[in-house]
matplotlib code that plots the C-alpha trace (Angstrom):
import matplotlib.pyplot as plt

x = [241.8, 241.7, 243.6, 242.4, 239.1, 239.8, 243.4, 244.6, 246.1, 248.8, 246.4, 247.0, 243.7, 244.5, 241.6, 243.1, 246.0, 244.3, 241.3, 243.2, 245.8, 243.2, 241.1, 244.2, 245.3, 241.8, 241.9, 245.3, 243.9, 240.8, 243.0, 245.2, 242.0, 240.7, 244.0, 244.0, 240.8, 242.3, 244.2, 241.0, 239.2, 242.1, 242.0, 238.2, 238.9, 241.5, 239.4, 236.5, 238.7, 240.2, 237.0, 236.2, 232.8, 230.6, 230.0, 226.4, 224.7, 226.9, 225.0, 225.3, 226.7, 229.9, 233.2, 232.7, 230.8, 227.4, 226.1, 222.3, 220.4, 217.8, 215.5, 215.6, 212.3, 213.1, 216.0, 215.9, 217.9, 217.2, 218.6, 219.7, 220.5, 224.3, 224.2, 222.4, 221.9, 221.3, 219.0, 218.3, 215.4, 215.8, 214.0, 215.8, 214.6, 215.1, 214.1, 212.3, 208.6, 208.1, 211.7, 212.6, 213.6, 213.2, 216.0, 216.4, 220.1, 222.1, 224.7, 227.9, 227.1, 225.4, 227.9, 228.4, 225.4, 222.7, 222.6, 222.6, 219.9, 216.1, 213.1, 213.1, 216.8, 218.6, 221.4, 223.5, 223.7, 226.9, 226.6, 229.5, 229.1, 225.4, 225.2, 224.9, 228.3, 228.3, 225.7, 226.8, 225.1, 226.7, 230.4, 229.8, 230.1, 229.3, 229.9, 227.0, 226.9, 227.7, 230.9, 234.1, 235.9, 234.5, 234.9, 238.3, 237.0, 235.6, 238.5, 241.1, 239.2, 238.3, 241.7, 243.6, 241.2, 241.5, 245.3, 245.7, 243.3, 244.9, 248.3, 246.7, 245.2, 248.4, 250.3, 247.7, 248.3, 252.1, 251.7, 249.6, 252.0, 255.2, 254.4, 251.1, 252.8, 255.1, 254.4, 254.5, 250.8, 250.3, 252.8, 250.9, 254.0, 255.3, 252.3, 249.7, 251.6, 251.6, 247.9, 246.7, 248.9, 247.7, 244.1, 244.5, 246.2, 243.3, 240.8, 242.8, 243.2, 239.5, 238.5, 240.9, 239.7, 236.1, 236.4, 239.9, 240.4, 242.1, 244.0, 247.3, 245.8, 244.3, 247.7, 249.5, 247.2, 247.5, 251.3, 251.3, 249.1, 251.7, 253.9, 251.1, 249.3, 252.4, 253.0, 249.4, 249.6, 252.8, 251.1, 248.0, 250.2, 252.3, 249.1, 247.8, 251.3, 251.1, 247.6, 248.6, 251.7, 249.5, 247.1, 249.9, 250.8, 248.6, 250.4, 247.5, 245.0, 244.5, 241.8, 238.6, 236.3, 232.6, 229.6, 226.7, 226.0, 227.5, 227.5, 230.6, 231.6, 234.3, 235.1, 236.9, 239.3, 241.1, 240.9, 238.4, 234.7, 233.6, 235.2, 232.2, 231.7, 229.2, 229.6, 230.6, 229.5, 230.8, 228.6, 230.5, 229.6, 226.9, 228.6, 231.2, 232.2, 230.0, 230.3, 227.1, 225.8, 223.1, 224.1, 221.7, 223.3, 220.0, 220.4, 222.9, 225.6, 228.8, 230.7, 234.4, 236.0, 237.7, 240.9, 241.3, 244.2, 245.3, 248.8, 248.7, 247.3, 248.6, 247.5, 246.6, 249.2, 249.5, 247.7, 244.8, 241.3, 241.0, 237.5, 239.0, 240.8, 237.5, 235.6, 238.1, 240.8, 243.3, 241.0, 241.6, 243.1, 243.8, 243.8, 246.1, 244.9, 245.8, 243.4, 245.8, 248.2, 245.9, 246.2, 242.9, 242.6, 239.9, 239.6, 237.7, 237.7, 240.3, 237.7, 236.2, 239.6, 239.8, 236.4, 237.2, 240.5, 238.7, 236.4, 239.0, 242.2, 242.8, 242.8, 246.6, 247.2, 249.7, 250.6, 253.9, 256.8, 256.5, 257.2, 256.8, 253.3, 253.2]
y = [206.1, 206.0, 202.8, 203.0, 201.6, 199.7, 198.4, 194.9, 193.5, 196.1, 199.1, 201.3, 200.5, 201.1, 198.9, 195.9, 196.3, 197.7, 195.4, 192.1, 193.7, 195.2, 192.0, 189.9, 191.9, 191.7, 187.9, 187.7, 189.9, 187.7, 184.6, 186.2, 187.0, 183.5, 181.9, 184.2, 182.5, 179.0, 179.2, 180.1, 177.1, 174.8, 176.2, 175.4, 171.9, 171.4, 173.0, 170.7, 167.6, 168.5, 169.8, 168.0, 166.7, 169.2, 168.8, 168.6, 171.9, 173.5, 175.1, 173.6, 176.9, 176.3, 175.2, 171.7, 168.8, 167.5, 164.1, 164.0, 160.7, 161.1, 159.0, 159.1, 160.2, 160.4, 160.5, 162.4, 162.7, 166.0, 166.9, 170.6, 170.5, 170.1, 167.0, 165.4, 166.8, 164.4, 165.3, 163.4, 164.4, 163.3, 164.1, 164.3, 161.7, 163.5, 167.0, 169.3, 169.9, 172.6, 172.6, 172.6, 168.9, 167.9, 168.8, 168.5, 168.0, 168.4, 165.6, 165.8, 162.7, 159.4, 157.4, 156.1, 157.2, 158.6, 155.5, 153.1, 154.5, 154.0, 155.6, 154.5, 154.0, 155.5, 157.9, 160.4, 164.1, 165.8, 169.6, 172.0, 175.8, 175.4, 173.5, 169.8, 168.9, 165.1, 162.3, 158.9, 155.6, 152.7, 152.8, 155.0, 158.8, 161.3, 165.0, 167.4, 170.5, 172.5, 170.6, 172.8, 169.9, 171.1, 174.8, 174.9, 173.7, 177.0, 179.3, 176.7, 175.8, 179.3, 180.7, 178.3, 179.2, 182.9, 182.9, 180.8, 182.9, 186.1, 184.9, 184.1, 187.6, 189.3, 187.3, 188.4, 192.0, 191.6, 189.9, 192.6, 195.3, 193.6, 191.0, 191.8, 194.1, 191.4, 188.3, 186.2, 186.8, 184.2, 181.7, 179.7, 177.9, 181.3, 182.7, 179.9, 177.5, 179.3, 180.5, 177.1, 175.3, 177.7, 177.2, 173.4, 173.9, 176.1, 173.4, 170.8, 172.9, 173.8, 170.2, 169.0, 171.7, 170.7, 166.9, 166.3, 164.6, 167.5, 170.8, 169.0, 166.7, 169.7, 171.5, 168.3, 167.5, 171.0, 170.8, 167.4, 168.8, 171.3, 169.0, 167.2, 170.5, 172.1, 169.0, 169.0, 172.8, 172.3, 169.6, 171.8, 174.7, 172.6, 171.4, 175.0, 176.1, 173.5, 174.7, 178.4, 177.6, 175.9, 178.8, 181.3, 179.5, 181.1, 179.8, 177.5, 180.4, 181.2, 183.2, 181.2, 182.2, 182.5, 181.5, 183.5, 185.6, 184.7, 186.3, 185.5, 186.4, 189.1, 192.5, 195.5, 197.5, 200.7, 204.5, 204.4, 205.3, 201.7, 200.4, 200.4, 198.9, 196.0, 195.4, 191.7, 190.4, 190.8, 190.3, 188.7, 187.9, 190.5, 193.5, 195.3, 193.7, 195.1, 195.3, 195.1, 194.4, 192.2, 188.5, 188.2, 191.2, 192.9, 196.4, 199.0, 197.9, 199.9, 199.0, 198.6, 200.9, 199.7, 201.5, 198.8, 196.5, 193.3, 193.1, 189.6, 187.2, 186.5, 185.3, 187.4, 189.8, 192.4, 195.5, 193.7, 194.4, 192.8, 191.4, 189.2, 187.1, 186.2, 185.8, 183.8, 182.6, 180.3, 180.0, 183.5, 184.9, 188.6, 190.0, 193.1, 195.7, 199.2, 202.1, 204.8, 205.4, 203.8, 200.2, 198.3, 194.9, 192.3, 189.7, 186.5, 182.7, 180.9, 179.1, 182.4, 184.0, 182.3, 183.6, 187.1, 187.1, 185.9, 188.8, 191.5, 190.4, 190.4, 187.0, 186.9, 187.8, 185.6, 185.8, 187.5, 185.4, 184.3, 187.1, 189.8, 190.8, 193.6]
z = [47.1, 50.8, 51.7, 55.3, 54.2, 51.1, 51.4, 52.1, 55.3, 55.2, 55.3, 58.4, 60.1, 63.7, 64.9, 63.4, 65.7, 68.8, 69.0, 69.3, 71.5, 74.0, 74.0, 74.4, 77.4, 78.9, 78.5, 80.3, 83.0, 83.4, 83.5, 86.2, 88.3, 87.8, 88.8, 91.9, 93.0, 92.9, 96.2, 98.0, 96.5, 97.5, 101.0, 101.2, 100.0, 102.7, 105.4, 104.6, 104.5, 107.9, 109.5, 112.8, 113.7, 115.5, 119.2, 120.5, 120.3, 117.7, 114.8, 111.3, 110.0, 112.0, 110.3, 111.6, 110.0, 111.1, 110.0, 109.8, 109.0, 106.2, 104.1, 100.3, 98.8, 95.0, 92.6, 89.3, 86.1, 84.3, 80.8, 80.6, 76.9, 77.5, 79.6, 82.6, 86.1, 88.9, 91.8, 95.1, 97.4, 101.0, 104.3, 107.6, 110.0, 113.3, 112.3, 114.7, 114.1, 111.6, 110.4, 106.7, 106.7, 103.0, 100.7, 96.9, 96.5, 93.3, 93.0, 91.1, 89.0, 88.9, 90.9, 93.5, 95.5, 93.2, 91.0, 94.0, 96.2, 95.9, 97.6, 101.3, 101.6, 104.6, 103.8, 105.8, 104.9, 105.9, 106.6, 106.6, 106.9, 106.7, 103.3, 102.5, 101.0, 101.0, 100.9, 102.3, 101.6, 103.5, 102.6, 99.5, 99.7, 96.9, 96.8, 96.1, 94.0, 97.1, 97.9, 97.8, 96.1, 92.7, 93.2, 91.5, 88.2, 86.8, 87.6, 86.4, 83.2, 82.2, 83.4, 81.1, 78.3, 78.8, 79.0, 75.9, 73.8, 75.2, 73.9, 70.5, 70.3, 71.3, 68.7, 66.1, 67.1, 66.8, 63.5, 62.1, 63.3, 62.0, 59.4, 57.6, 55.1, 53.9, 51.9, 55.0, 55.5, 52.7, 54.3, 56.9, 58.1, 59.4, 61.2, 61.8, 64.0, 67.3, 67.1, 66.2, 68.8, 71.5, 70.5, 70.8, 74.2, 75.3, 74.4, 76.2, 79.3, 79.4, 79.0, 81.7, 84.0, 83.6, 83.8, 85.3, 88.6, 90.3, 89.9, 89.4, 86.8, 84.9, 84.6, 83.9, 81.0, 79.7, 79.8, 78.1, 75.4, 74.3, 72.2, 70.3, 69.8, 68.3, 66.1, 64.8, 64.2, 62.2, 60.1, 59.4, 58.6, 56.2, 54.5, 54.1, 52.9, 50.1, 49.2, 49.2, 47.1, 44.5, 44.6, 44.0, 40.7, 38.1, 35.0, 34.2, 33.9, 30.3, 28.4, 27.8, 25.1, 26.1, 24.1, 25.4, 28.5, 31.9, 35.3, 37.5, 41.0, 40.8, 42.2, 40.7, 42.8, 41.9, 41.8, 39.0, 38.8, 38.1, 41.3, 43.6, 47.1, 46.9, 43.2, 43.3, 39.9, 36.4, 33.4, 30.5, 26.9, 26.6, 25.1, 27.3, 30.5, 33.3, 37.1, 39.1, 42.6, 41.1, 40.9, 37.9, 36.2, 35.4, 36.9, 38.2, 35.8, 35.2, 32.0, 32.1, 29.6, 26.4, 27.6, 30.2, 29.4, 31.0, 32.5, 34.0, 36.6, 40.0, 43.5, 46.5, 47.9, 50.6, 49.6, 47.9, 49.3, 52.7, 51.9, 49.1, 51.7, 53.3, 50.0, 48.0, 50.5, 48.7, 45.7, 44.5, 41.3, 40.8, 37.3, 37.1, 34.6, 33.6, 32.8, 31.6, 34.4, 37.0, 38.2, 38.3, 40.1, 39.5, 42.2, 41.4, 42.1, 40.0, 38.0, 36.9, 35.9, 32.5, 31.2, 32.6, 30.7, 27.6, 27.8, 28.6, 26.9, 23.1, 21.4, 21.1, 24.8, 26.6, 30.3, 31.1, 32.5, 36.1, 38.5, 36.0, 37.2, 39.8]

ax = plt.figure().add_subplot(projection="3d")
ax.plot(x, y, z, "-o")
ax.set_aspect("equal")
plt.show()
């Protein structure tokens, strides 16, 4: 049988290596591009903070600031499904006749100006490079959506996210290349810690970038998130390790005699004619054991031959069908059988292994000593 399509995690499927490697490199490249934009946003923040007031007659598109008195017309709070957006509509008091003097301005939040002003209040609109960047109300000042002070958020947040996930994907490619053909693929303590820790760091970095108080704060929060993320990843991996260790112990699985017909979730794998893709059900207790794609077992059945003999029961291992890892995870039992000189595997949830054994194995069958299977 062609193991490139039906083998387990160790099958030489090139896409399982190249896909995460290529996507991971693209993520790192995207992160580098995003971080390269950060100095420009910082330069804009500094330029705006140090910009002088415009002299009389200078256009508002110049790199100086122009303070224009205006009157508040309305304030709005609009839900966009992911949060609230805050809008302030104001009309310039001294605008020339015919000029576009009424502006609907997106504010960066509710405080301190948006929540304080009411229709008719006098505010000051601060222009820089042709856009309204700040709204002042008395001693209070609030940035608008056009303020350069917020432009660093997207490149920093998505840059941290892209770099972290890029490292996760590159680790996945490395693991598939060097570790997937060994039993470490079932040892979470050995492979899960770094991907989970990096994922937690990515979430922390993205959150800090979007809501943090500044660029330094975002990177500081991300760095401080590394130790607790690693500790939490170790704890989760340890818990999964215990679970996988319990799942690998199949000594408690014994044949169970059935009374009547029963359909169970199970798949047959081997170089035999009754191993068919999509056949995920076994029909027990109704004549010969039959594999079928129908969960009710009513059509397209293929009987398992009487020459099939049970060798033993074990947990998942490298070389088992890859789909079983998604279907059964740590709740899997693999019944190893022989049909002449061919090995036949039956994968099923642990709770179904006893009835399957009861239907395939002779009444006096007993499991072999631990470690003898395979």
